[in-house]
C-alpha positions in Angstrom: 12.6 9.0 -8.8 12.3 5.3 -8.3 12.9 3.5 -5.0 12.6 -0.1 -3.9 10.7 -1.8 -1.1 10.9 -5.6 -0.8 10.4 -7.0 -4.3 8.7 -3.9 -5.7 10.0 -0.8 -7.5 8.0 2.3 -6.7 7.8 5.2 -9.0 5.2 8.0 -9.6 2.8 9.2 -7.0 -0.8 8.3 -7.9 -2.4 10.1 -5.0 -2.1 11.4 -1.4 -4.4 11.3 1.6 -4.2 12.4 5.2 -2.2 9.5 6.4 -0.9 7.8 3.2 0.7 8.2 -0.2 -0.1 5.9 -3.1 2.7 5.1 -5.5 2.8 3.0 -8.7 4.6 -0.2 -8.0 6.0 -2.9 -10.3 7.3 -6.3 -9.3 11.1 -6.5 -9.9 10.7 -10.2 -11.1 7.9 -9.2 -13.6 7.8 -5.4 -14.4 4.7 -5.9 -16.5 2.7 -6.5 -13.2 1.6 -3.1 -12.0 -0.1 -2.3 -8.7 -0.6 0.5 -6.2 1.5 0.6 -3.0 -0.2 2.5 -0.1 2.6 4.0 2.0 1.6 5.2 5.5 3.2 7.8 7.6 2.9 6.4 11.1 3.8 9.7 12.7 4.7 9.7 16.4 5.0 6.5 18.4 2.0 7.5 20.4 -0.3 7.2 17.3 1.7 4.4 15.6 0.2 1.6 17.6 -3.4 2.7 16.9 -2.6 3.3 13.2 -1.1 -0.2 12.9 -4.2 -1.7 14.5 -6.4 0.1 12.1 -4.2 -1.0 9.1 -4.4 -4.6 10.2 -8.2 -4.4 10.4 -8.3 -2.7 6.9 -6.2 -5.4 5.4 -8.2 -8.2 7.0 -11.5 -6.8 5.7 -10.1 -6.0 2.3 -8.7 -9.5 1.8 -12.3 -10.9 2.2 -13.7 -8.7 -0.5 -13.9 -9.8 -4.1 -15.5 -7.3 -6.5 -14.4 -5.7 -9.8 -14.8 -2.2 -8.4 -12.8 -2.8 -5.1 -9.1 -2.8 -4.9 -7.6 -6.2 -4.1 -4.9 -6.7 -1.5 -2.1 -8.8 -3.1 0.7 -8.4 -0.6 1.4 -6.8 2.7 
């Protein structure tokens, strides 16, 4: 099953963790470009604020990293 979020088409599940699912994503304007989309379950509103703060920190740190063995953030 394929679904769409923004300008990405999401398909197969690549992995699952405690708080997120990772799906294969392809840009609709260039389907040859593949990436992984990490989709978070924010849960209840009580934990959503803390989870969003942690995500913002993760994105900020990951954008600063540049190494062949580390996943690069391309969009958020």
